[in-house]
C-alpha positions as CSV (number, residue, x, y, z in Angstrom):
1,X,-1.5,-1.4,-15.6
2,X,-2.7,-4.5,-13.5
3,X,-2.7,-2.7,-10.4
4,X,-5.7,-0.5,-10.5
5,X,-5.9,2.2,-7.5
6,X,-9.2,3.5,-6.3
7,X,-10.5,5.8,-3.0
8,X,-12.3,4.2,-0.8
9,X,-15.7,5.7,-2.0
10,X,-15.4,4.0,-5.4
11,X,-14.6,0.8,-3.6
12,X,-17.8,1.1,-1.4
13,X,-20.1,2.5,-4.0
14,X,-19.1,0.1,-7.1
15,X,-20.6,-3.4,-7.8
16,X,-17.3,-5.7,-7.8
17,X,-18.4,-8.7,-9.6
18,X,-16.1,-11.2,-8.6
19,X,-14.9,-10.1,-5.5
20,X,-13.3,-13.1,-4.5
21,X,-10.7,-13.2,-7.2
22,X,-9.3,-9.3,-6.1
23,X,-6.9,-9.4,-3.2
24,X,-6.9,-5.9,-1.8
25,X,-4.6,-3.6,-0.2
26,X,-6.6,-1.0,2.2
27,X,-5.0,2.0,3.0
28,X,-6.1,4.5,5.7
29,X,-4.6,6.9,8.5
30,X,-7.3,6.0,10.6
31,X,-9.8,2.6,11.4
32,X,-12.8,4.3,9.9
33,X,-11.1,4.5,6.3
34,X,-10.5,0.9,5.6
35,X,-12.9,-0.9,3.1
36,X,-15.4,-3.2,4.3
37,X,-13.2,-6.6,3.4
38,X,-16.4,-8.9,3.0
39,X,-16.1,-11.2,0.2
40,X,-12.5,-10.2,-1.6
41,X,-10.2,-13.1,-2.2
42,X,-7.8,-11.3,0.4
43,X,-7.3,-8.4,2.3
44,X,-4.4,-6.5,3.4
45,X,-4.9,-3.5,5.9
46,X,-2.1,-1.3,6.3
47,X,-1.9,2.0,8.4
48,X,-0.1,4.8,7.3
49,X,-0.5,8.7,7.4
50,X,0.0,10.8,3.6
51,X,3.0,12.4,4.2
52,X,6.7,12.7,3.4
53,X,9.5,13.3,6.2
54,X,10.1,16.7,4.7
55,X,6.5,17.1,5.5
56,X,6.6,15.8,9.2
57,X,9.9,17.9,10.1
58,X,8.1,21.3,8.5
59,X,4.4,21.1,9.8
60,X,4.2,18.8,12.8
61,X,3.6,21.0,15.4
62,X,3.7,18.0,18.2
63,X,7.2,17.9,19.4
64,X,7.7,14.1,21.4
65,X,4.6,12.8,19.3
66,X,5.1,10.3,16.4
67,X,3.2,10.4,12.9
68,X,2.6,7.0,10.6
69,X,5.0,7.5,7.7
70,X,4.9,5.1,5.6
71,X,8.0,2.8,6.2
72,X,9.8,-0.5,5.1
73,X,8.2,-2.6,7.4
74,X,5.4,-1.4,5.4
75,X,6.4,-1.7,2.2
76,X,7.7,-5.6,2.9
77,X,3.9,-6.4,4.3
78,X,2.6,-4.9,1.2
79,X,4.9,-6.8,-1.2
80,X,5.0,-9.9,0.4
81,X,1.3,-9.9,0.0
82,X,0.7,-8.8,-3.2
83,X,3.6,-11.2,-4.8
84,X,1.5,-14.5,-2.5
85,X,-1.7,-13.0,-4.0
86,X,-0.8,-12.6,-7.4
87,X,0.6,-16.5,-7.2
88,X,-2.4,-17.6,-5.8
89,X,-3.9,-16.2,-9.0
90,X,-5.6,-13.5,-7.9
91,X,-5.8,-10.0,-9.2
92,X,-4.4,-7.5,-7.0
93,X,-6.6,-3.8,-6.4
94,X,-5.1,-0.8,-3.8
95,X,-6.9,2.0,-2.6
96,X,-6.4,4.5,0.1
97,X,-9.1,7.4,1.4
98,X,-8.7,9.9,-2.0
99,X,-7.5,7.2,-4.5
100,X,-5.2,10.2,-5.4
101,X,-1.4,9.4,-3.3
102,X,-0.5,6.6,-1.4
103,X,-2.6,3.8,-3.2
104,X,-1.1,5.6,-6.1
105,X,2.2,5.8,-5.1
106,X,1.8,1.4,-4.4
107,X,0.2,1.2,-7.6
108,X,3.1,2.9,-9.9
109,X,6.0,0.6,-7.6
110,X,4.4,-2.3,-8.2
111,X,3.5,-1.7,-12.2
112,X,7.4,-0.1,-12.8
113,X,9.3,-3.2,-10.9
114,X,6.6,-6.0,-11.3
115,X,5.5,-5.3,-15.6
116,X,8.3,-2.5,-16.1
117,X,6.3,0.7,-16.5
118,X,4.6,2.6,-13.9
119,X,3.8,5.8,-15.4
120,X,0.0,5.7,-15.3
121,X,-0.3,7.1,-11.6
122,X,1.6,10.1,-12.7
123,X,0.0,10.6,-15.3
124,X,-3.5,10.5,-13.3
125,X,-2.8,11.4,-9.9
126,X,-0.3,12.7,-7.8
127,X,1.7,9.8,-6.4
128,X,3.0,10.3,-2.2
129,X,7.0,10.2,-3.5
130,X,8.4,9.0,-0.1
131,X,5.8,6.2,-0.5
132,X,7.0,5.3,-3.9
133,X,10.7,5.5,-3.0
134,X,10.7,3.2,-0.3
135,X,8.3,1.1,-2.2
136,X,11.1,0.7,-5.0
137,X,14.0,0.2,-2.6
138,X,12.3,-2.5,-0.6
139,X,10.8,-4.3,-4.1
140,X,14.2,-4.3,-5.8
141,X,15.7,-5.2,-3.0
142,X,12.7,-8.2,-2.3
143,X,12.8,-9.2,-5.7
144,X,16.6,-9.8,-5.9
145,X,16.9,-12.2,-2.6
146,X,13.6,-13.5,-3.0
147,X,10.0,-12.2,-1.0
148,X,10.7,-14.5,1.9
149,X,14.1,-14.0,2.6
150,X,13.4,-10.6,4.2
151,X,13.0,-9.6,7.8
152,X,9.4,-10.2,9.2
153,X,6.5,-8.7,7.4
154,X,6.1,-7.0,10.8
155,X,6.3,-3.3,11.3
156,X,9.7,-2.0,12.2
157,X,10.2,-0.8,15.6
158,X,9.4,2.9,14.7
159,X,5.7,1.1,13.9
160,X,2.7,0.9,15.7
161,X,2.2,-3.0,15.8
162,X,-1.4,-2.2,14.9
163,X,-0.8,-0.7,11.2
164,X,-1.0,-3.9,9.8
165,X,-4.2,-6.4,9.4
166,X,-4.6,-9.5,6.8
167,X,-8.0,-10.8,6.7
């Protein structure tokens, strides 16, 4: 699979040769969980919780508070970043805090739509089904009509504008 995914600890602990040839999608639910972008060819930082809509409805105890669910805006930003950095010849890596759910879901969707095989993350991790489904739906639409003809990569109206950072 051309879209390896990792935990934050792995990204920070392991020396990465040729970092400049790697584009990193850095996923977190807190500012401290982002990887250091030093030396990577490009970094997209995306902020959302590792939840599904069903989990929010059943366990989120704070009525009136919003929770950072993965949105179509997040998916568009990731797809644009991935397609553009691959066009520039960079490899794409993905990380989240634990390297089990969010990053695996993104890697599975990218692998499925761009390479025809996204099974590996499902065999070695527990991809978040909501993230995977949104990534597939948005990616299929963007690949059909063109990645740069969709609405802006900015977060949609239900997202905090601080959830994206391209460095």
